[in-house]
N, C-alpha and C positions, 0 to 999 in steps of 0.2 A: 436059729439063722445065722449062718456067716455072719463074723463082725463085718464084714467088707459089703456090706449090701447096702447101704443105707442111700436113698436116691439123692442124685443131687439138689432137687426140690428140699427136699429132709435138711439137708447139711446147709443151706440156706438159710436155713429157720435156726441157725445157729447164732448166738451175738457174741461169739469171741473174736480177736483180733484178728483171728483169719478170714473169717467173713465179714469184719465189717470193715476194715482198712479200706478197701477199694470198693470200688462202684459193684451195684450188681451184676452188671453185665461182664464183668472181670471173673475168672478161673482162678481161683489161688492159690498156688504151690507151692509157697517161699514159706512161711513160719514152721517150726517144729513141731506141727499140730496133726495127729493123725485123725484121718474121717469116718476112724472106726467107733460102733458100739463098746460103750463103758463096759470094764468088767461087770461081769454080775454081782461077784464078792464085794467091791466099790460098792457099784448102786445100792445093795442094800444093808452094808452098813451106813452108807448115805442118806438112804430112806428113813432106817433105825432112827438115827440121831434126829432128823427134823420131826418123825412121829413121836419123840419121847419130850421136844422142843431142847434139846441138845443141843445147843448153839452158843456155848458159855467160851469163857477162856481154854487154851491148849494145856492138853499134859499129856507131855511126848514122854513117860517115863519106862514105858516098854516099846517104843521106840531101837535103841541100843541093840535091845535083845534080839529085836523079832532082825535088823541088820546084819547082825553076827549069824546066825540062824539061816537067813538065808545066803552070805557069803561062802557059808562052810560047806551046807549044800552046794553050791552052783559050782566055786571055785577054789575047795579046799586052805579056803583061806581062813587063816583064825584070828578073828577082831576081838579086840576087849572090849566087851559092851562101858565099861568104865575110860574106855577112849574115845568114846563118842559124843560126838558134840550137839544137838538138834538147833541149827538155824534155819531161814527162812526158805534159802536156796542155795544153789553148786556156787555161784556169782559172789555171793554175802560170804560163801564159807574160800575165798581165792582170797576176799580181800581181807578177812578177819585172821586168816594168816598170813598175809603178805604185813598187814599192822601191826603185827605180835610178834614176825618171824623177823623179819628187815629192817633196814635202819632208813629213813625218810631220805627219798634223793637218790638209792641204790638202784640200781640196775637189775631188770626181768627178765629173763630168757621165756620169751615164746616162737611158734616155730609156724609162720604164715606157709602158704594161706591157712589163715583157723579165725574162728567165731569170735565177731567182733568185739563183742564185749570184753574179750583177753585186753585189747588198746586200751578203750575208756575206763576199765575197771583196775589196771595198771597205773594208770597216768593218772585219770583223774578224778577217781576215789581214794586210791591211797598214797597219789602223789611221787611216785615210785616211776622209774623211767624205760623205756621197753628198749630190750637188745633182741634183735632179728637174728634170728639162725634159721631160715627158710627150711622147709624140706625139699627133697632131692628127689625130683621127677624122671623116673627113668624105666624103659619098655611098661610103659602105660599105667603105671604105678606113686606112689609116693613111697619115702623113707624119712626116716631121722638121717640128719646131718652129723654123725656122732664126729668129726674133726672139728666141724663150725661149732659142736658143744664144746669140744676141748678146749679150744681157742677162749669160746666166751668164760667158759666157766673158768681160766686162769687167770681172766682178769679181775682184781678184788676188788672192783666196784659191782660185780654181777653176784647179788645174794642169794638169788633163786631165779628157781625153771618152773612156769608152769604149764605142764605137761597136756595134753589132748591126750585120752588113751580110753577107750579107739579116738580116731581124730575124728575130728569137723571140723571143713566138710569135704576131706577127701575121704573117708571111711576106713583111712588104715589100719588094722590090728597090728602094731606094734610087736615085733618078734622078741620073744624070751631074751634072746641073745643082745641084740637090743638095750632093751630095757637092762639087761644086767650092766651094758656099758656106763646106760645113763648113773647109774647104781654107782658103779665104780668110780664113774669121775667127779660127780658129784660127792662124793666119801672124800676124793684128793685132795678137793678145793672148799670144803666146807660151804658148798653151796645146797638149800633146802629145796627138795623137789616138792611140788604139789599137784598131785595127779588127779584131773578132771574124770571122772569114770562114769559120768553121767549113762554113759553109751554102752557102757559093758553092758548090760541083760539084754542087749540087741545085738549082740555081736549074731552073725548067720551062717547058714550052714559051710561047712570047708572051710572054718574060723574059730582059732582059739584066743578067748583074751586069757591073759595072766595079769593081774591085780600088781601093780608095780609096787606098792607094800609085802608082798607076800616075795618080791623079788629080791626087795631090798634086804627083809628078813636075812638074808644068806650074806650078805655083803657091811664091815665094819664100819662103825661111823656113820650111817647115813640118817641124816634129819630129813622125814619125810610125813607128809600129809596128804589122804584122799578124800576127794568130796565124791558123795554118792546121793542119789534120789529115786524114788520111783518115779517121779514127773514125768519122765520121756518113755518109758520103758511100757509104763500103763495109763500115758496121755491123761495126765493130772497136775498141768501145772500153773493151773488155777487155785488148785487147793494150798501150795507153798507151805510145803516139807521137807528140809533136804538134812543131809547128814554128814559133817565134818571127823573125818575119823585120823588119830594123831597118834603120832609114830613117840613109840616110847622116851623116844628124847625128844621130846617140843609139848609134847600131854602138858607140862607142869605150864610153862609158857603160857598155854591156848587157855586151859582151864580157869588160868588164873588172871590171864591178860582181857582174854574179852569180854565186857560187860555182859551183863543179864540184859540191858534193853537188845542187846545186838538180837537176841533170840525171841522179840516180843513179833518178826515178821511170822512168825511160825504161826500158821492156821487152824484150827482145831479139825476141819476137817482136811484137813492134809495129813494131819496123824491119823486121822478113822481110817482115808484114803490107801495109807503108806501101810499101816497094817496089816488093813483086808489085801494090799497087791501080794506084800512079801510071805506073806500065812498063807493065803488060801488063791493067789494069781497066777498057780504054773500053769492052768490047762487053757486059761485064755493069753495066756503070753503063748503056748507052745501053737497054739493058732497062730497070733498073730505072726510069729515068726515065719512060718510056712507060709503064709502070704507075701510075707516082705520077699520073700525068696521068691516068691514068683511073680512079683511085680518088679525086683530088680533086671530078672533075666528080660521080663516085655520094656520096658523101659531102656536097656541095654542095646538089644537087637535092635529097638527101634529107631534110636539116638545115634547108636552107629553105621547103621544102616544109611544117613545122610550124609553127603557129600558136607566135607566144610563141617560135621560137629565128632566131637569124641569124647565121650564119657568114660569114666575112671568105674572100673570095677569095684565097687561099693565091699565090703569084708562084715560090715557093722551097721544098726542103724537104717533109716531110712530117707536120707538124703545123699542125693547124687551130684558128684561133681564134674562139671562138664565144662568143655573146652567149644568156642565156636569162631570159626573165619569168616573174615567179610563182615561182623553187624559191631565192627567198634569196640573197643574196649570196656563198654558196660552192655554187653549181648540184651541183658534182661530189660530195660531200658526200651530197647527196640520192639522184642519180645512182647512187650507191654500196651506199645504204643500202635502196633500192626496187629497182632494177633489177641491182644486183652486176654493175656495167662501170665500171673503177676509168677515171678521168680525173686530170689534172693541176688545182687547184685555182686558178681564176682569180684568188684574192687574194695568191696566194705570186707572182705577179707585180708586184705593188703594189698602189696602191689605186685607181686605172682597172681593177683584176681584179675588182674587185665584180660578182657578178652573170654571170660567164665563167666557162669551164672550157677547158682546152686536150685536143684531142683527136689521136690518132696514128691517120694512115689506112695505114700503111705495113705494110697484110698482102692477107688476101684477099680477093674480093668478099662473099663470104659472111660473111666477119667484118664488113667494114663494113654491113654488110647487117643483122646482129644489133646493132650500136651503132644505126644508127637506127629500129630497131622499137624495141630497149628504150628509147632516150632521148625518142621521142615516144608510149610508152605512161606514163613519168611525166609529160611535159609536160602530156597528153591528164587526168591523173588528178588533178593541180592546179588545171586551169582550170575543171573541171564543179563 
């Protein structure tokens, strides 16, 4: 059966955050969970563990090699398994990197509109300060503000840059030339780059992801870290297993500095699911990418056919960034109230998110069409 044929009734039997945060009458299209069936190799690995009562503590020793093999096949990226640290999730990997590679009170650059936990992780978890260098919006897409990054990096209080690559929520796949310039600027100003590449395996047709650390290897004196996980691509965020890939210049600081307690959040099922995904998940992933390619076109054409609605064409992942006219600073709140459809509120992604919402389109065609119809009815009612 195709991976996207789960009925709405079956989806509502799920007990994850996507399906339990809102009342049953609300259609959820917000948090980054897919409505697809689990990849068979992952399901088999988890069933096998349950069948033999294999539910003890995690043993993650094979994960670095599995990631390295996947990265080499997918991006021709040479990852040294000895430079890979297995942690619970990408945000804890970013936090540990900041805690051990920057000073308390220093500033960390991020690019709004951006994944909301970037703000809270920098400020509340690590005690650093956010320096915003917003993305530049032009010609219906977003790009890095290289001039803004150059000015920020020149400030000695700035010690790190958390790069979202591909970018969430805009779906931007950064160009090689932009990444090369980021590497050059970071090296010139001794700024460590922490590249969140969790959405990289979901780069869609027409675009090509290039790992930042592959680019950085061509520039002298770049301090860099990448964070990876199978969780988004194979829809296993609840299993908990991510990988921090440390550059040679910072690996000793991280391997010696990160306490063993920081690894305790890694789940045994997360390890099993990750190994199955990287080793045996190619066929499912290929089908998933084809489905997402179809859904982004369906949503893009549908929403952009509504007066006062403009969706950015996403180059990666399954999250659409949409601007609404006439629905105030938080269109998601209006759409939730009037159409019973839950989207992510744009302002949570930073000040530039006002008037925007994020839409999850990793679902069936029928549900995407319901989202389009619901949004259209709300926008139309406010335009009249």
